[in-house]
Every structure is written in structure tokens, then in C-alpha cells.
C-alpha positions as CSV (number, residue, x, y, z in Angstrom):
1,M,-6.9,-59.6,0.1
2,P,-7.4,-59.5,-3.8
3,S,-5.4,-58.0,-6.1
4,E,-5.2,-57.8,-9.8
5,G,-2.9,-60.7,-10.0
6,S,-5.9,-62.2,-8.5
7,A,-7.0,-65.1,-10.8
8,R,-9.8,-64.4,-13.1
9,G,-13.3,-65.1,-13.3
10,E,-15.3,-67.8,-15.7
11,A,-17.8,-67.7,-17.5
12,T,-21.7,-68.0,-15.5
13,S,-24.6,-68.3,-17.3
14,S,-25.8,-64.6,-17.5
15,G,-21.5,-63.3,-18.2
16,W,-22.5,-60.6,-15.9
17,V,-20.0,-61.8,-12.7
18,T,-16.9,-62.4,-14.5
19,R,-14.5,-61.3,-16.3
20,V,-15.5,-58.3,-18.5
21,T,-14.7,-59.4,-22.3
22,R,-16.5,-56.9,-24.4
23,P,-17.1,-53.1,-24.1
24,F,-19.5,-51.8,-21.5
25,L,-20.9,-48.9,-20.9
26,F,-20.6,-48.1,-17.0
27,V,-22.2,-44.3,-17.2
28,F,-22.6,-43.4,-13.2
29,V,-18.9,-43.4,-12.9
30,A,-17.8,-43.0,-17.4
31,L,-20.0,-40.2,-17.3
32,I,-17.6,-38.7,-13.9
33,M,-13.8,-39.6,-16.1
34,V,-14.7,-37.3,-19.1
35,T,-11.8,-34.8,-19.9
36,S,-11.7,-32.5,-22.1
37,T,-8.6,-30.2,-23.8
38,T,-9.0,-27.0,-22.7
39,A,-9.5,-27.5,-18.5
40,S,-6.9,-26.2,-17.6
41,A,-8.5,-23.3,-18.2
42,A,-11.3,-24.3,-15.4
43,E,-8.6,-25.9,-12.9
44,S,-10.2,-23.7,-9.6
45,S,-13.5,-22.2,-11.7
46,G,-16.0,-23.5,-9.5
47,L,-14.4,-25.9,-6.8
48,I,-14.9,-25.9,-3.6
49,D,-12.1,-25.5,-0.7
50,D,-11.6,-27.5,1.9
51,A,-12.3,-25.1,5.3
52,T,-15.9,-24.2,2.7
53,L,-16.9,-28.0,3.0
54,E,-16.2,-28.4,6.4
55,A,-18.3,-25.6,7.7
56,R,-21.1,-27.1,5.4
57,Y,-21.0,-30.9,6.3
58,A,-19.1,-31.1,9.4
59,G,-21.1,-30.1,11.4
60,T,-21.8,-32.4,15.0
61,P,-21.3,-35.6,15.5
62,S,-18.3,-34.7,12.9
63,Q,-14.9,-35.7,13.5
64,F,-11.9,-35.9,11.6
65,L,-9.1,-38.8,12.7
66,M,-6.3,-39.5,12.1
67,V,-5.9,-43.6,11.0
68,D,-3.1,-44.2,8.4
69,G,-1.9,-41.1,7.8
70,V,-5.6,-40.4,6.7
71,R,-7.1,-38.0,8.4
72,L,-11.0,-39.3,8.4
73,H,-14.0,-38.0,8.4
74,V,-16.2,-40.2,11.0
75,R,-19.4,-39.8,13.6
76,D,-19.8,-41.8,15.8
77,E,-23.7,-42.3,17.3
78,G,-25.7,-44.2,19.8
79,R,-25.4,-47.1,22.5
80,G,-25.5,-50.5,21.7
81,P,-23.6,-53.2,20.0
82,A,-21.4,-51.5,16.5
83,L,-22.4,-50.9,13.2
84,M,-19.8,-49.4,10.9
85,L,-21.7,-48.0,7.4
86,L,-19.9,-47.3,4.5
87,N,-21.5,-44.6,1.7
88,G,-21.6,-45.5,-1.9
89,H,-19.9,-44.3,-5.4
90,L,-19.5,-40.8,-5.4
91,G,-22.0,-40.1,-2.2
92,S,-20.6,-39.9,1.9
93,L,-21.8,-41.0,5.7
94,H,-24.8,-38.4,4.9
95,M,-26.0,-40.8,2.7
96,W,-27.0,-42.3,5.9
97,E,-28.4,-39.7,7.7
98,P,-32.7,-41.1,7.5
99,W,-31.5,-44.5,8.5
100,I,-30.3,-42.7,11.8
101,P,-32.6,-41.6,14.4
102,E,-34.1,-45.1,14.4
103,L,-30.6,-46.9,14.5
104,T,-29.1,-45.4,17.4
105,R,-31.4,-46.5,19.5
106,H,-30.5,-49.8,19.7
107,F,-26.7,-49.8,18.1
108,R,-23.6,-47.6,18.1
109,V,-23.1,-46.0,15.1
110,I,-20.0,-45.1,13.2
111,R,-19.9,-44.5,10.1
112,L,-16.8,-42.3,7.8
113,D,-16.5,-41.0,4.4
114,Y,-12.9,-43.2,2.9
115,P,-11.3,-42.3,1.0
116,P,-11.5,-40.4,-2.5
117,Y,-14.5,-39.9,-0.9
118,G,-16.4,-36.8,1.3
119,L,-14.7,-34.9,3.0
120,S,-11.7,-38.0,4.0
121,G,-8.1,-38.2,2.6
122,P,-6.4,-37.2,0.5
123,D,-4.3,-40.4,1.6
124,P,-0.3,-40.2,1.5
125,S,-0.2,-43.7,0.5
126,G,-1.7,-42.0,-3.1
127,V,-3.2,-45.6,-3.5
128,Y,-7.1,-45.2,-3.4
129,S,-9.0,-49.3,-3.8
130,T,-11.0,-51.1,-2.2
131,E,-8.6,-52.2,-0.6
132,R,-7.0,-49.9,0.5
133,A,-10.4,-48.9,2.3
134,V,-10.9,-52.8,3.9
135,Q,-7.1,-51.5,5.6
136,L,-8.6,-48.1,6.6
137,V,-11.6,-50.0,8.0
138,G,-9.9,-52.1,10.1
139,K,-7.2,-49.2,11.7
140,L,-10.3,-47.1,12.2
141,A,-12.0,-50.3,14.6
142,D,-8.4,-50.6,15.9
143,Q,-8.0,-47.0,16.6
144,L,-11.9,-47.2,18.7
145,G,-10.7,-50.3,20.6
146,L,-13.3,-52.6,17.9
147,K,-12.7,-56.4,18.9
148,R,-15.8,-57.8,16.4
149,F,-18.6,-55.2,15.2
150,H,-21.5,-54.9,13.2
151,I,-21.2,-53.9,9.1
152,G,-22.7,-52.1,6.2
153,G,-22.3,-50.6,3.2
154,T,-24.3,-50.0,-0.1
155,S,-23.3,-50.1,-3.8
156,N,-19.0,-49.8,-3.8
157,G,-19.2,-48.8,0.5
158,A,-21.0,-52.8,0.4
159,M,-17.9,-54.3,-1.6
160,V,-15.8,-52.4,1.5
161,A,-18.1,-53.6,3.5
162,L,-17.8,-57.9,1.9
163,F,-13.9,-57.6,1.4
164,F,-14.1,-56.7,5.1
165,A,-16.0,-59.2,6.2
166,I,-14.5,-61.9,4.2
167,E,-10.9,-61.5,4.9
168,H,-11.6,-61.0,8.2
169,P,-14.4,-62.8,9.7
170,E,-13.2,-63.5,13.1
171,R,-14.4,-59.1,13.5
172,V,-17.5,-59.5,11.8
173,D,-20.6,-60.0,13.4
174,R,-23.4,-59.1,11.1
175,L,-23.1,-57.8,7.3
176,V,-25.5,-55.8,5.7
177,V,-25.1,-53.9,2.6
178,S,-27.7,-52.8,-0.6
179,T,-27.0,-53.2,-3.8
180,L,-23.7,-55.0,-3.6
181,P,-21.8,-55.4,-7.1
182,A,-20.4,-58.9,-8.2
183,G,-18.9,-56.8,-12.0
184,R,-18.6,-53.8,-13.8
185,P,-22.6,-52.7,-14.7
186,P,-24.6,-54.2,-17.4
187,A,-24.4,-52.2,-20.3
188,R,-27.7,-50.5,-20.9
189,Q,-27.7,-46.7,-22.9
190,P,-28.0,-43.3,-20.7
191,S,-30.7,-41.0,-21.0
192,A,-31.0,-37.9,-22.5
193,A,-30.2,-35.6,-19.3
194,M,-26.5,-37.5,-18.8
195,R,-26.2,-37.3,-22.7
196,A,-26.3,-33.4,-21.6
197,A,-24.4,-33.2,-19.3
198,A,-21.9,-35.4,-20.9
199,Q,-21.3,-32.2,-22.9
200,Q,-20.4,-29.6,-19.7
201,L,-18.6,-31.8,-18.6
202,R,-16.7,-31.7,-21.4
203,A,-16.7,-28.2,-21.6
204,Q,-16.0,-27.6,-18.1
205,A,-13.0,-30.0,-16.0
206,P,-12.3,-30.5,-13.7
207,Y,-15.6,-28.8,-12.8
208,Q,-18.8,-31.0,-12.6
209,P,-21.8,-28.5,-12.7
210,R,-25.1,-29.3,-10.2
211,E,-27.0,-30.3,-14.2
212,F,-24.7,-33.4,-14.4
213,W,-25.5,-34.0,-11.0
214,Q,-29.4,-34.0,-10.7
215,A,-29.4,-36.0,-14.0
216,F,-27.2,-37.9,-12.2
217,L,-29.2,-39.0,-9.1
218,D,-32.9,-38.9,-11.3
219,D,-30.4,-41.4,-13.7
220,I,-29.8,-44.1,-10.5
221,T,-32.4,-43.6,-7.9
222,A,-37.0,-44.9,-9.0
223,N,-38.3,-42.6,-6.2
224,D,-37.9,-39.0,-7.8
225,G,-39.4,-38.2,-4.3
226,V,-35.9,-37.7,-2.4
227,V,-33.7,-35.9,-5.6
228,T,-34.3,-32.9,-3.1
229,P,-32.4,-29.9,-4.4
230,E,-30.8,-30.7,-0.9
231,L,-28.9,-33.7,-2.4
232,V,-28.6,-32.5,-5.0
233,T,-26.1,-29.6,-3.9
234,R,-24.3,-31.8,-1.5
235,Y,-23.7,-34.3,-4.7
236,H,-22.4,-31.5,-6.3
237,D,-20.2,-29.9,-3.3
238,L,-18.9,-33.4,-2.0
239,N,-17.7,-33.5,-6.1
240,N,-16.7,-30.7,-7.0
241,R,-14.3,-30.4,-3.7
242,E,-10.6,-29.4,-5.0
243,G,-8.8,-32.8,-5.7
244,A,-11.9,-35.4,-5.9
245,K,-11.8,-35.7,-9.1
246,A,-8.2,-36.9,-9.5
247,W,-9.3,-39.0,-6.5
248,V,-12.4,-40.2,-8.0
249,D,-10.9,-41.5,-10.7
250,A,-8.1,-43.3,-9.7
251,Y,-10.3,-45.6,-7.0
252,I,-12.4,-46.6,-10.8
253,Q,-9.7,-47.5,-12.6
254,T,-8.7,-49.3,-9.4
255,Q,-11.4,-51.2,-9.7
256,Y,-11.6,-51.3,-13.2
257,R,-8.6,-53.7,-12.7
258,V,-10.3,-55.4,-9.9
259,W,-13.6,-56.9,-11.9
260,D,-11.5,-57.3,-14.7
261,T,-8.7,-60.3,-12.5
262,L,-10.8,-61.8,-9.6
263,D,-12.2,-64.5,-10.0
264,V,-15.6,-63.5,-8.5
265,P,-17.8,-66.8,-7.6
266,Q,-13.6,-67.8,-6.3
267,Y,-13.9,-65.0,-4.4
268,Y,-17.7,-64.1,-2.4
269,G,-17.9,-67.4,-1.5
270,R,-16.0,-67.0,1.0
271,L,-18.2,-65.0,2.6
272,T,-19.4,-66.6,6.2
273,R,-20.5,-64.1,8.5
274,P,-25.2,-63.5,7.5
275,V,-25.1,-61.2,5.3
276,L,-28.8,-58.9,5.3
277,L,-28.4,-58.7,0.7
278,Q,-31.3,-55.3,0.4
279,W,-31.8,-54.5,-2.7
280,G,-33.7,-52.0,-4.9
281,A,-36.1,-53.6,-6.9
282,D,-37.1,-51.2,-9.1
283,G,-32.7,-49.9,-10.4
284,V,-31.5,-49.5,-14.1
285,V,-27.8,-49.9,-12.1
286,L,-28.3,-53.0,-11.2
287,P,-31.6,-53.9,-12.4
288,E,-33.5,-56.5,-9.8
289,A,-32.7,-59.8,-11.1
290,I,-28.8,-59.1,-10.5
291,G,-29.7,-59.4,-6.5
292,G,-30.7,-62.7,-7.2
293,Q,-27.8,-62.9,-9.2
294,V,-25.0,-61.7,-6.7
295,A,-26.7,-63.7,-3.6
296,A,-26.2,-67.3,-4.9
297,L,-22.6,-66.0,-4.9
298,L,-22.3,-65.7,-1.1
299,K,-22.7,-69.6,-1.1
300,G,-20.6,-69.9,2.4
301,A,-22.8,-67.2,4.1
302,P,-26.5,-67.4,5.4
303,V,-28.1,-65.5,3.1
304,T,-31.3,-62.9,3.7
305,L,-32.3,-60.8,-0.3
306,R,-35.0,-57.8,0.3
307,Q,-35.9,-56.9,-3.0
308,Y,-38.1,-53.2,-2.3
309,R,-39.5,-51.5,-4.3
310,G,-39.6,-48.1,-4.8
311,A,-35.7,-48.0,-5.1
312,G,-33.0,-48.0,-7.3
313,H,-29.9,-47.5,-6.2
314,L,-30.2,-45.8,-2.9
315,P,-32.5,-47.5,-1.3
316,M,-31.9,-46.3,2.9
317,I,-32.5,-43.0,0.5
318,E,-35.4,-44.1,-0.6
319,Q,-37.4,-46.6,1.6
320,P,-35.7,-46.1,4.8
321,T,-38.5,-46.9,7.3
322,A,-38.4,-50.8,5.1
323,T,-34.5,-50.3,5.3
324,V,-33.7,-49.0,8.4
325,R,-36.5,-52.1,9.6
326,D,-35.5,-54.8,8.2
327,A,-32.0,-53.9,9.1
328,I,-32.0,-53.8,12.6
329,E,-34.3,-56.9,12.7
330,F,-31.7,-58.4,11.2
331,L,-28.5,-57.4,13.5
332,K,-31.0,-58.2,16.3
333,A,-31.7,-61.2,15.5
334,R,-29.7,-64.4,16.9
């Protein structure tokens, strides 16, 4: 498993999938980490307790399982071959909801919030990282009696799925991942709305106002129609969980260290399991060209790359019909 001590990557023609040697504007996470000298005055303002959040977001079929000392929020639905799905950065297991009606006709679908996200945790180990998430996935699979299964994820969750498949190929059948990172996202200028949201964050930290989440979702998606009031509310509520910001900040810092030390071409090249790589072709966080670069890194595995117009960083939400159709077809292929 890669760690802070892994060898540093060598430069490639794109320079994007390697160790960072110049500052990057990591917009969609850096703005989350702003702090304020007046934060102590807002320490409890607007933050939401677990009981309230669970009443809102942990209805049937949610369950909470203790796994390696961590209380994990899990949903286990459907029948058939098992498929485990992992949410992306700042998301939750709810982001797969558009896929669930179709997926559960063919598969047993296990979704979880992995710490630091959603309703899971805190982790008593104090460790929030991709490596720790991989451990929890394995232990949850053991607890559910899964010897071999499909695995999928998006964004940071795609990394967890990939790393699990690399470290435990004997347990993985096929992978379905979307907007899989292979380094820090490329530099770009934040939108005016995001810049304005940063000012609000500084004034109200650790509370993250609804205006920020509206700007965040507008920024990372290409299909404006999916950014509904309900979606904004869910991101706002779950990311304003008491304690969540500190856990997310710890995860981000750990992930920075992974990108600054990991030999990405060597490690990603170790994947051997078949993988469907889904990409939002109109996204700005990880643009279309990066999908091809990431696919090329997975040189040890059979790779199918699908690009989706009208989708950005959340293809399963922005283009659910096409993405779930392709996922089912891929997972059922032999």
C-alpha cells in the first residue's frame, strides 16, 4: 500500500500525473480549508448534531455497522453479485441514488459513507486517508461475508476502489470508477461565486454556508439542472456535521502527501482487474483530456473509457441513465 514514503513519480509529457513542483489552485477543496481568527466565536453556529442528521438522512434502508471501531453508515440492497460503491469528496452514499433502481435489479448493492464523509465516524484511530478507507472496505466486506465482489467509486471514492483492487486483486471482479484522480487537479481560476463564497467561509468558519455549497455544486457540474435545492441542502447539512470539517481537513492533508510522494505511473500500472472508467467530458475539475491520460496509466488492466457530454464531476447524477446503463453492461460482461 502506498504511503508517505513511496517513491516520487517522474515527469510525463503532461506533467499532471506527477509530483507537484509548482503551486496548484486546488479550488474545490482548498476553499473548504479556509480558517478565520474569529472562528471560535462561530464554533457551534450553524453546525448540526448527529441525531438531527440521522433523522434526515438515515431512513430505511440505512443501517450502522461497527467496523474496526468505526460506526459506518451503510445501505445494502438488491440481489445478485455484490457491488460496493464509494462516494466522492464531500459527498455521501446518497449520490448513487439515481443508479439504485436499475442497479438493484441485477446486483446486491452495498453503499457506504467512508470517513470523513457522510454519517460515518468519527474514526477513533484519528486517521483519515485513502489507505484507512481501503482497510475499512476490506473489513466491511469480511463482516458482510463478501469474498469476491465488484467495486466502484467516484472522485476520491474511485481512488479508494482502485487502491483496494490493486492491493487485493483476488477479491475484486470488476471496477466501475468515474473521474478518477491521478494527482492534484490542474490549476484554474475560481468562479466569481466561488470567490465570494470564500469570503463567507472566512467570516463564518467552521460553518460552511448554503451559498458556498450552491457555488461549489454549480462549479463542479456541467448539467445545471441537477443542482436542485435538495442536493444543495444535503451537501450543506452533511458537511456542517459537528466535527466533520476537521476530519475532512485531515483527509485532504493526507491526500496531498500521497500525491506528493506516490509514483503514480508505477502504482496505477499495477491494476490488473477490468475497469470501466467513466468521465464527465464537460467538467472543469478534471477536464476531458485527463480521462485519456488516466486511462493510459492503467496499462496493466483491460480499460474501457466512456466520456459523457453534459456531465462534469458527478456523472452518475448528471447523466444517470447513460452511466448506469454502461455500468450494468460492463459488470455483466464476461
